[in-house]
N, C-alpha and C positions, 0 to 999 in steps of 0.2 A: 379684771380678767384672772381666772384661776391659773396658778403657776403650772408650768409644764416641765416635766423632768427632762434632763439633757439626754442626748443619744447615748446608748451604751456601746455602740459599735460604729466603726467608720463605714458608712455607706453613701453612695451617691444619692442625693435627694431626688425625690420624684420629679420636682420641677426641672432639675438638671437633666434627668434622663429623657423627659419629654422634649426639652429644648434640643437635645442632641438628635433625637429621632426625627423631630420636625425639620431640623436642618438638613437631614438626608433625604426625607421622603415627602415633605410638605405638611401643611397644617390640617389634615383631614382626619376626623374620627368617624370610623364606619360603625354604624349601629348594627347589632345582631339581634333582630326582633322576630323570632320564629313564631309568629301568631298563627292561629288556625287558618286565617284567610291567606296568609303568605305561604304557609306549607301547602295549601291546596293549589295556589297559583303555580307553585314549583312542581306540582305533581307528586307531592310527598304525603304520606299518611300523617294524620294528626296524633302521633304517638311517639314513643321514645326512639323508634327507628327513624322516624322522620326528623326528629331533632338532631340525631347523630349525623344523618346525611346532610342536613342543612348546614350544621356547624362546620363540618369538614369541607364543604364547598366554600364557605366563607373564608376559612383559614387558608385554603389553597389559593383563593382569589386575592386575598388581601396581604398575605405574607410578602414582605419585600416591596410593597406598593404603598401602604399607608402605615403611619406610625402607631396608631392606637385603634383598638376596637372596643365597642361598648355593648356588651350583652345586657339586655333588659331581663333582670332576674325573674320578673313575674312570669315570663313566658316559659321558664323552666320550672318554677314552683307549681304551676298549674298541673304538671304531670307528677307531682309528689316526689318521693325520695328518688325514684328512677330519673326524674327530670333533673334533680339536683346533681345526681351522679353524672349526667351528661354535661352539666355546667362544669363540674370538676374536670371531666375529660377535656372540655374546651380550653380550660385554663392551662392544662398541661400542653396540649397541642399548639396553642397560641404562643406559649413561651418558646417551644421548640422552633417555631417559625419566626421568632424574633419580634413578635408583636407585644406591645404593652396592652394590658387589659384594664379597663375601667369598669368595674362592676356597678351597674346602675340599679342599686338595691334600695336607695333612699331610706336608710335606717336612721335611728336617732332616739335616744332615751336618756335616762339619768343614772348616776351611781353605778352599781354593779351590772345593771342591764347594758349600759353603754360600754362598760368594760368587756362584757361578753360579746357584744357586737364587734368590738375592736379585735378580740381574739379570733372571731370567726372570719372576718374579712381582711384583716391586716396582719395577723400573727404568722410568724415563720412556720409554725407547725401545723397550720390549718390547711386542709385540702381545698377550702374555698378562698384562700388568700389571693387577692388580686393585686395589681400594682396600685390601684386606688379604688375608693368606693364613694358613691354619692350619699349624702346625709341630709336630713331635715334639721333646721336650727330652731324650730318653734317651741322647744322647751328651754330655750336660752342657749346662745352659742357656747357659753362656758360649760354647759352640760356635756358638750362634745369633747371635753378635754381628754378623757381616756382614749378616744380614737386618735386624736391629734398626737398624744404622747407616744402611743405605739407606732403610729405612722412615722413619726420622726426617728424613732429608734430602729425601724426596719427599712427605712428608705422608701416608704410608700406614701400615698397621698390621700387627703380627705377633701372631697369636692362638695361645697355647701350650696344647696339650692337657695338662691338669693333673688334673682330676677328671672323667673321662669317664663317660658315662651307661651304658656297657656293663658288665655284671657281671664280664666276664673281666679288666677292667683293675684291679679293686680289689686283687688280690693284690700287684701291683707298686706301685700308688699309695699304699696304706696301709702298705707296708713301712717299718720304722723305719731311719733313718740313724744314723750314729755320734753325732750330736748328741742323739738321742732323739726328734727330730721325725720325722714321716712324710715320705715322699718328696713327697707333694702339698703338705704344709704348707711344706716347704723351698722348693719351686718357687714357691708363691704369695708367700712372703716375698722371694725373689729378684726376682720380677716387680715387686713393690711398690718395692723398692729401685731397680730400673732406672727405673721411672716417676718416682721422686723425684729422680733424678739430673739435674743441670743440663745434661748433655750431649745429652739428647734431649728432644723435646717431650713434655709430659705426655700420657699416654694412648696412646703409641705401641705399648706392649706390653699385650696383654690375655690372657685365659685362658678356656679351655673348662671350665665347671663344670656338670656334669649336674644337671638339675632333678629327676631321679628319686632323688637321693641325700639323705641327712640333711644338716642344716646344717653348713657348713664350720667346723672349729675355728679356722682363720685368719679373722680378721674381714674379710670381703670388701669392706666399706665403705672399707678402707684400701688396696685394690689399686691404685687410681690409673689403671686402664685399663678397657677394655671387657670385659664378661663375656658370653660367648656361652653361653646356657643351653639345651642340647638336651634332648630327652626329652618335650616337650609333645605330647600326642596319642597316637600309635601306641605309644610306649614307656611310656606310663602316667602321666606327670606331669599334674596338673590345675592349674587356676588357683590354688587354695589353696596348692598346693605351691610355685608361683612366689612367692607372697606370703610364705610362711614362709621359704624358702631365701634370698631376696634382699631382704627387707625391710630398710630402713636404708641400702641402697646409694644413692648420689647419683642423682638423676633423669638419665636419658639414658645411664647406664653399663651397663644390663642389656638385652640383646636376647634374648628367648626364641625358640628356633628350632623350627619344625615343618615336616615335609616330607610324609610319606605321608598323614597325616590331612587336611591342607589340600589336597594335590593330588588326593585322592580326590573332591573336589567338582567337579573339571573333567570334561570338557575345554571346556565352554562358558565364554567369558570372563565374562559377567555373573554366573554363579553362583560362579565362582572369585573374582572381584573382591569380591562381596558377603561371601563367607565370610572372606576376608582382612581386610576392613574391620571386620567384626563381632568377629573374634578380636583384632585389634589394639586395638579400643576396650575390650574386656574386660580385656586385659593392662594397658592404661593405667590402668584403674580400680584394679586390685589392686596395681600398683606405684606408684601416686601420680604 
């Protein structure tokens, strides 16, 4: 595993901030997915003004109710530079509302390109910098070192797509490596080793582990980082599935993500806020 530089400043780790927020508000991550279909369902135009109204409604509804929001970057990119400006606006307004933001950008590359992605999504001077960013590991987990290095230095997080909830991903993720372990098991073990390393703050590196899947062979309680568990609601995972898949993980390390099912309760702020609060409370009960 490539060496990672030590932090250059004293910051609370991403994992620590998530655990604190989950302890206050429950383990729900609310997706922000302003698709064309959802904008129409909310009575909003499929343009930048619709994006702005959608995001402000979500911030008003979720602030003080859920710990983390997860904007899907693709729904902003489809509107070009103006759409990315709305994502920047969302990052500012979410921070003001006390929300942690996980940018679902799924980036990943090597060398200087990985470093550029790190600067964009995790650097203190970037207008796109979120509290964490999702990444792909299929150019090799070590290739993500520039992102992990900068995340450790700035108190941010890197969430690695490892066991995704989409069925198309299983062929690759369950494939066996030369060691005899599956790709996903190997990735989870490498993430755990990274989090156990003294060079980065514990909890800097997390993993996407779908709630629709069977229990992981790798013991997730040993990961040492935040587990983003998508699949709740529209993809079919239920509260009992969350309890089964992630029981035994340390409090504050699992955040269950839902987008379409929760957002369908909008666009009125009180209804959306009430649905988020109810679901977060139910998740807290099953995850302890």
